[in-house]
C-alpha positions in Angstrom: -33.5 18.8 63.1 -36.1 17.2 65.4 -35.2 14.5 68.0 -38.5 12.8 68.3 -38.2 9.1 67.7 -40.0 7.2 65.0 -43.0 5.7 65.9 -44.0 2.1 65.7 -45.2 0.9 62.2 -48.6 0.4 63.3 -50.5 3.6 62.6 -52.2 5.2 65.6 -55.8 6.8 65.1 -56.9 8.7 68.5 -60.8 7.7 69.0 -63.5 10.1 67.9 -64.6 10.3 71.4 -61.3 11.4 72.9 -60.9 14.3 70.3 -64.2 15.5 71.4 -63.1 15.9 75.1 -62.7 19.3 76.2 -63.2 18.9 80.0 -61.1 21.3 82.1 -59.3 18.8 83.9 -57.4 15.6 82.3 -58.8 12.1 82.5 -57.6 9.5 84.8 -54.2 8.2 84.4 -53.4 5.3 82.0 -52.4 1.9 83.7 -48.5 2.5 84.0 -47.9 -1.1 85.2 -49.8 -2.8 82.4 -46.2 -3.9 80.8 -45.0 -6.9 82.5 -41.5 -5.9 80.8 -41.3 -2.8 83.2 -42.8 -3.7 86.2 -39.5 -4.1 87.8 -38.7 -0.7 87.4 -36.6 0.9 90.5 -38.8 3.3 92.9 -39.0 6.9 91.5 -37.0 9.6 93.5 -37.1 12.9 91.4 -35.9 13.7 87.8 -32.6 13.2 89.0 -33.1 9.5 89.8 -32.3 8.4 86.3 -28.4 9.6 85.3 -28.1 10.6 81.8 -26.2 8.6 79.5 -23.2 9.4 77.8 -23.8 10.9 74.4 -23.2 8.0 71.8 -25.4 6.5 68.8 -26.1 9.8 67.0 -27.0 8.0 63.9 -29.9 6.2 65.4 -31.2 9.6 67.0 -30.9 11.0 63.7 -33.0 8.5 61.9 -35.8 8.6 64.3 -35.9 12.3 64.3 -36.3 12.0 60.7 -39.2 9.6 61.2 -40.9 12.0 63.9 -40.7 15.1 61.8 -42.3 13.3 58.8 -45.0 11.8 61.3 -45.6 15.0 62.6 -46.1 16.5 59.1 -48.6 13.9 58.2 -50.5 14.2 61.5 -50.5 18.1 61.2 -51.0 18.4 57.4 -53.7 16.0 57.0 -57.0 17.1 55.3 -60.1 15.6 55.0 -61.9 15.9 51.4 -65.3 17.2 51.7 -66.7 18.1 48.2 -68.9 21.3 48.3 -71.0 22.6 45.4 -68.4 23.0 43.0 -66.7 19.7 43.9 -63.7 21.3 45.4 -61.8 19.8 48.5 -61.9 21.7 51.7 -59.3 21.1 54.4 -61.0 19.8 57.7 -60.8 22.2 60.7 -58.2 20.8 63.2 -59.6 19.3 66.4 -58.3 19.9 69.8 -55.9 16.8 69.8 -54.4 18.3 66.4 -53.9 21.8 67.8 -52.2 20.4 70.9 -49.9 18.5 68.8 -49.4 21.3 66.2 -48.3 23.4 69.3 -46.0 21.2 71.0 -44.4 20.6 67.6 -44.0 24.3 67.1 -42.5 24.7 70.7 -45.8 26.9 71.4 -48.4 26.7 74.6 -51.4 24.9 74.0 -54.8 26.1 75.2 -55.6 24.0 78.3 -58.8 22.4 76.8 -56.8 21.2 73.9 -54.0 19.8 76.4 -56.8 18.0 78.3 -57.7 16.5 74.8 -54.1 15.3 73.9 -53.8 13.8 77.7 -57.2 11.7 77.2 -56.1 10.7 73.5 -52.5 9.4 74.8 -53.9 7.6 77.5 -56.5 5.6 75.7 -53.8 4.9 73.3 -51.0 3.7 75.6 -53.5 1.5 77.2 -54.0 -0.6 74.0 -50.4 0.0 72.6 -48.2 -0.2 75.8 -44.9 -0.5 73.7 -45.5 2.8 72.1 -42.4 4.7 73.6 -43.2 8.0 71.7 -46.8 7.9 72.9 -45.7 7.6 76.6 -43.1 10.5 76.1 -45.6 12.8 74.6 -48.2 11.9 77.6 -45.7 12.5 80.3 -44.6 15.6 78.7 -48.2 16.7 78.7 -48.5 15.9 82.2 -45.6 18.1 82.8 -47.3 20.9 81.2 -50.4 20.3 82.9 -49.2 20.3 86.3 -47.3 23.7 85.4 -50.1 25.7 83.8 -52.9 24.4 86.1 -50.7 24.3 89.5 -51.7 20.7 90.0 -48.2 19.3 90.8 -49.5 15.8 91.5 -49.0 15.6 87.5 -45.4 15.6 87.9 -45.4 12.1 89.6 -47.5 10.8 86.7 -45.2 12.6 84.3 -42.0 10.7 85.7 -43.8 7.5 85.6 -44.6 8.1 82.2 -41.5 9.1 80.8 -39.4 6.6 82.7 -42.0 3.9 81.1 -41.0 5.6 77.8 -37.2 5.0 78.2 -37.8 1.3 79.3 -39.7 0.7 76.0 -37.1 2.5 74.3 -33.8 3.9 75.7 -32.7 7.6 74.7 -29.4 5.9 73.2 -31.8 4.1 70.5 -33.4 7.5 69.6 -36.0 8.1 72.5 -34.5 11.6 72.7 -38.3 13.2 73.5 -38.4 11.4 76.7 -34.8 13.1 77.7 -36.5 16.2 76.8 -39.5 15.4 78.9 -37.4 14.7 82.0 -35.3 17.8 81.6 -39.0 19.9 81.3 -39.9 18.1 84.4 -36.6 18.8 86.4 -37.1 22.7 85.5 -40.5 22.5 86.7 -39.2 21.4 89.9 -36.5 23.6 90.1 -33.9 21.1 89.7 -31.7 23.1 87.3 -28.6 21.0 87.4 -30.6 17.8 86.3 -32.6 19.9 83.3 -29.1 21.2 82.4 -27.5 17.4 82.3 -30.8 15.9 80.2 -31.0 19.0 77.8 -27.1 18.9 77.1 -27.2 15.2 76.6 -30.0 15.5 73.9 -28.0 18.5 72.1 -24.8 16.5 72.1 -26.7 13.9 70.1 -28.7 16.1 67.6 -26.7 19.4 67.8 -29.2 20.8 64.7 -32.4 20.2 66.7 -34.1 23.0 68.3 -36.0 20.8 70.9 -33.4 21.0 73.8 -32.8 24.6 73.6 -36.1 25.8 75.7 -35.3 23.5 78.6 -31.5 24.5 78.4 -32.3 28.2 78.5 -34.7 27.4 81.5 -32.0 25.4 83.4 -29.2 28.2 82.7 -31.4 31.1 83.9 -32.0 29.0 87.0 -28.3 28.3 87.6 -27.6 32.1 86.7 -25.6 31.2 84.1 -26.6 34.4 81.9 -23.9 33.9 79.5 -25.1 30.3 78.5 -28.6 31.3 78.6 -27.9 34.0 76.0 -26.1 31.7 73.7 -28.6 29.0 74.0 -31.3 31.8 73.2 -29.5 33.1 70.0 -29.0 29.3 68.9 -32.6 28.7 69.3 -33.6 31.7 67.5 -31.3 30.6 64.4 -32.7 27.0 64.4 -36.4 28.0 65.0 -37.8 31.0 63.6 -41.3 32.4 64.4 -43.3 33.6 67.8 -41.8 31.1 70.1 -37.9 32.1 69.2 -39.0 35.8 69.7 -40.6 35.1 73.0 -37.3 33.6 74.2 -35.4 36.6 72.8 -37.6 39.2 74.6 -36.8 37.3 77.8 -33.1 37.5 77.2 -33.4 41.2 76.6 -35.5 41.9 79.7 -32.6 39.9 81.8 -30.0 42.0 80.4 -32.1 45.4 81.3 -32.8 46.0 77.7 -36.0 47.3 78.3 -36.9 49.0 74.7 -35.6 45.8 73.0 -37.7 43.6 75.0 -40.7 45.6 74.6 -40.4 45.6 70.8 -39.4 42.0 70.6 -42.4 41.2 72.7 -44.8 43.0 70.8 -43.5 41.2 67.7 -44.1 38.0 69.3 -47.9 39.1 70.1 -48.2 40.2 66.4 -46.9 36.9 64.9 -48.7 34.4 67.5 -50.5 31.8 65.7 -53.0 30.7 68.1 -55.2 32.2 70.7 -53.1 30.7 73.8 -49.9 31.9 72.0 -51.1 35.2 71.9 -52.3 35.2 75.3 -48.8 34.2 76.7 -47.3 37.2 74.4 -49.9 39.6 75.7 -49.1 38.5 79.4 -45.5 39.1 78.6 -46.3 42.7 77.7 -48.3 43.2 81.2 -45.5 42.0 82.7 -42.9 44.3 81.0 -45.3 47.4 81.5 -45.8 46.7 85.3 -42.0 46.4 85.7 -41.8 49.7 84.1 -44.3 51.1 86.7 -46.9 51.6 84.1 -49.8 49.9 85.9 -52.5 51.3 83.6 -50.7 49.9 80.4 -50.0 46.5 82.3 -53.8 46.3 83.2 -54.8 46.7 79.5 -52.4 44.1 78.4 -53.5 41.7 81.1 -57.2 42.0 80.3 -56.5 41.8 76.2 -54.9 38.4 77.5 -57.9 37.3 79.3 -60.1 38.3 76.4 -57.8 36.1 74.0 -57.9 33.2 76.4 -60.1 33.2 79.3 -58.1 30.3 80.7 -54.8 32.3 81.2 -55.2 32.7 84.5 -51.9 33.8 85.2 -53.2 37.2 83.8 -55.8 37.5 86.9 -52.9 37.9 89.3 -51.0 40.4 87.1 -54.3 42.2 86.8 -54.3 42.1 90.7 -51.0 43.8 90.9 -51.6 46.5 88.6 -55.3 47.4 90.4 -53.4 47.6 93.6 -50.8 50.1 92.2 -54.0 52.1 90.9 -55.3 52.1 94.4 -58.3 49.9 93.4 -57.8 47.7 96.6 -61.0 46.1 96.4 -60.9 45.4 92.8 -57.3 44.0 93.4 -58.6 41.8 96.3 -61.4 40.1 94.5 -58.8 39.6 91.3 -56.4 37.8 93.6 -59.3 35.8 95.1 -60.0 34.6 91.6 -56.4 33.9 90.5 -55.6 31.8 93.6 -58.8 30.2 93.4 -58.2 29.3 89.5 -54.3 28.9 89.7 -53.4 28.4 93.4 -49.5 29.0 93.3 -47.8 29.9 96.5 -46.5 33.1 95.2 -50.0 34.4 94.5 -51.2 33.7 97.9 -48.1 35.2 99.4 -49.1 38.5 97.4 -52.6 38.2 98.6 -51.4 37.6 102.2 -49.2 41.1 102.2 -51.7 43.0 100.4 -54.1 42.3 103.4 -51.5 43.1 105.7 -50.8 46.5 104.1 -54.6 47.1 104.4 -54.5 46.4 108.2 -56.5 43.3 107.5 -54.3 41.1 110.0 -56.9 38.3 110.3 -57.2 37.6 106.8 -53.4 37.9 106.4 -52.9 35.4 108.8 -55.3 33.0 106.8 -53.3 33.3 103.6 -49.9 33.0 105.3 -51.4 29.6 106.7 -52.5 28.8 102.9 -48.9 29.5 101.6 -47.4 27.2 104.2 -49.7 24.4 102.8 -49.0 24.9 99.4 -45.3 24.9 99.9 -45.7 21.8 101.9 -47.7 20.3 98.9 -44.9 21.3 96.3 -42.2 19.9 98.2 -44.1 16.6 98.7 -44.5 16.7 94.9 -40.5 17.1 94.4 -40.5 20.8 93.8 -37.7 22.8 95.7 -39.4 26.1 97.0 -36.5 27.1 98.8 -36.6 30.5 97.4 -40.1 31.3 98.0 -39.9 29.8 101.7 -37.0 32.1 102.3 -38.8 35.2 101.1 -41.7 34.6 103.6 -39.2 33.8 106.4 -36.8 36.9 105.9 -40.1 39.4 106.0 -42.6 37.6 108.1 -40.8 34.6 110.0 -37.3 33.7 111.0 -34.7 35.5 108.8 -31.8 32.8 110.3 -34.0 30.0 108.6 -34.0 32.0 105.4 -30.4 32.3 105.6 -29.7 28.6 106.1 -32.2 27.7 103.0 -30.6 30.2 100.7 -26.9 29.2 101.6 -27.8 26.0 100.6 -29.2 27.1 97.4 -26.0 29.3 96.6 -23.8 26.0 97.3 -25.9 23.9 95.0 -24.9 26.4 92.1 -28.3 27.9 92.2 -26.9 31.3 91.7 -29.5 33.5 89.6 -30.2 36.9 90.3 -33.4 36.2 92.6 -31.5 34.2 94.8 -28.6 36.6 95.2 -31.0 39.2 96.0 -33.2 37.1 98.5 -29.8 35.8 100.2 -28.6 39.4 100.6 -31.7 40.4 102.1 -32.3 37.4 104.4 -28.7 38.4 105.8 -29.5 42.1 106.4 -32.7 40.7 108.3 -30.6 38.3 110.2 -28.2 41.1 111.5 -25.4 40.9 109.1 -25.6 43.9 106.6 -21.7 43.7 105.7 -22.1 40.4 104.1 -25.7 41.1 102.8 -24.1 44.0 100.8 -22.2 41.6 98.6 -25.0 39.4 97.7 -27.5 42.4 97.1 -24.8 43.9 94.9 -24.8 41.2 92.6 -28.5 40.9 91.9 -28.5 44.9 90.8 -25.4 44.4 88.9 -27.3 41.2 86.9 -28.5 43.9 84.7 -32.5 43.0 85.4 -34.2 46.2 86.5 -35.9 45.3 89.5 -37.2 48.0 91.9 -37.3 45.3 94.6 -33.5 44.5 94.2 -32.7 48.2 94.1 -34.9 48.6 97.4 -33.3 45.9 99.2 -29.4 47.2 98.1 -30.4 50.8 99.0 -31.7 49.6 102.4 -28.6 47.6 103.0 -26.3 50.5 101.9 -28.2 52.8 104.5 -27.5 50.1 107.3 -23.9 50.0 106.6 -23.4 53.9 106.4 -23.2 54.2 102.8 -25.5 57.1 102.5 -24.8 58.5 99.0 -25.1 54.8 97.2 -28.2 54.1 99.6 -30.1 57.5 98.4 -29.3 56.8 94.5 -30.7 52.9 94.9 -33.7 53.8 96.9 -34.5 56.7 94.4 -34.0 54.2 91.6 -36.3 51.6 93.1 -39.1 54.2 93.1 -38.4 55.5 89.9 -38.6 52.1 88.4 -41.8 51.2 89.8 -43.2 53.4 92.7 -45.8 50.7 93.7 -43.7 47.7 93.5 -45.0 46.0 96.6 -47.8 47.1 99.0 -45.5 46.5 101.8 -41.9 47.7 100.4 -42.6 50.5 98.4 -43.7 52.5 101.4 -40.8 51.3 103.3 -38.4 52.5 100.7 -40.2 56.1 100.7 -39.6 56.1 104.5 -35.8 55.1 104.0 -35.3 57.8 101.7 -37.1 60.5 103.6 -35.0 59.5 106.6 -31.9 60.0 104.5 -32.9 63.7 103.9 -31.3 65.9 101.3 -27.8 65.3 99.9 -25.1 67.7 101.4 -24.4 71.1 99.6 -21.6 70.8 97.3 -22.3 67.0 96.7 -21.4 64.1 98.8 -18.4 64.5 101.2 -16.8 61.3 99.4 -16.8 62.9 95.8 -14.9 66.2 97.2 -11.3 66.7 97.1 -10.0 67.0 100.9 -9.3 70.6 101.9 -5.6 71.5 101.6 -3.6 72.0 104.8 -3.4 75.7 106.2 0.3 76.9 106.0 2.1 76.9 109.5 3.3 80.3 110.7 6.9 80.6 112.1 7.0 80.6 115.8 7.7 84.4 117.2 9.2 84.8 120.4 7.3 86.4 123.3 7.7 90.3 123.5 10.1 91.4 126.1 9.1 93.8 129.1 9.7 97.2 128.0 12.9 98.7 129.6 12.7 101.5 131.9 13.6 104.8 130.3 17.2 106.1 131.0 17.7 109.1 132.9 18.4 111.9 130.1 22.0 113.2 130.6 22.6 116.9 131.4 23.3 119.1 128.3 26.1 121.4 129.0 25.2 125.0 128.1 26.9 126.3 125.2 30.2 128.0 125.2 30.7 131.6 125.4 33.8 133.9 125.3 34.7 135.5 128.7 37.5 137.2 130.2 39.9 134.8 131.6 39.8 134.6 135.2 42.5 136.4 137.0 45.6 134.4 137.1 44.3 132.2 134.5 45.4 132.3 130.9 43.1 131.9 127.9 43.1 128.3 126.2 44.2 128.3 122.5 41.6 126.9 120.3 42.0 123.6 118.5 43.7 123.3 115.2 41.0 123.6 112.5 38.7 124.8 114.7 37.2 128.4 113.6 37.7 130.5 116.6 35.0 131.9 118.3 33.3 135.2 117.5 
């Protein structure tokens, strides 16, 4: 069941001028202060500034949801009868606003040009109808999506104002669940996963049969490292919402569990069943990411190129294309692709990748320039309420102060952001800061999460080598290079060097896998040989007795009894 509240009785007809608008950037904001009833709103302080209310008034939400579904059907399914030669009605082709509305209703990505048209349409409408809570909620959610897709984080503040304005006109307890979902989406975009979880669970408690809160809940659970909850939410979403959006989430779940074949098959089905070019481009990009993680850069490049052919505004595929070109030793093309990507989509992670590529090529000056740009983008993100501690820590671990990285990531862990990426980054930061024994625990958590990451395996192998666990170290370094031989222009060569330094395993297998040798039997003690005794003098042997005449005057002796007489 949809939780979108019912709109006000007055019908809304977007202007034809706004429907023709296809500019690359959204128009200027509507006046968020035009309604005197909400001029006393408290100052904004992030997505967590408004605590989620307790789940009550389910009936009101259900009625509003039914009205929203009906309104969506009327908008998306409306047709204009145009008589042809045979006087038959032909449905009108949907305009950009209708396409964006249909995408939002389906939970699918909208083309940037259609999203621009939708923002302009809602801005014009709320200027004349400031009490239309659903339109304020739709405008706020569109701002979030634009900020995320275009890397223009200034739209997050505008989104928060529009969503709070929607709740001021109609509180969430009275059926404005769409504004709560919008706040959850905004919190995820700012990496405030605890706030996103609270908003999403509030909506789910009020409308358990609606699929709307599940995408934001899946992202929140993944950000918090609660894989079991993310899997359960994905399965529920797939049961409530069929089609490509549910398949896309299922492919992500399989990938996080390390089920590569299932992830690949489901991602391919997502691309086959995509209903719009924007949805298909996102699916093709996902196929490219999966190929890249498997160490198949040619396949990844083909998928990224297909995504760009389908939707030229899918700028994330430019960065993916650059990674694949690096692995194919086409450095000049990779640099050009990265430069185009960061020009169209200036995300700090892409700038960091470009800086490391320059460093690997020995272009230290260009690398320094990109590192400075990276810092500027991080500061801009944090000024707009985005927590970039993880990305900043990755930079500090390898290019700055590892102690700073450890401090940032310990804070992330203490605030329950305990996903595999945070565990891996904290383990690596501890290792670089000279604490390899503690690092071993966190790096092992990342590898044991199930996600097959060459970077995770390399980090664990390097830490194991430092701590003297040479057998596991050799195994994980080999795993990293087998998973993706070119996972990083700096770390992949380091992994090869570490593996070469370990050398070949000892003959007969690792020593710790062989039984200890049996002790040799102890021989009994033998006394020292005595000195040989002096040979005894031979006794004189008497001559044999003979018969002779008796001496004169002497009588002969009589033989003893039993003795034969001599002859």
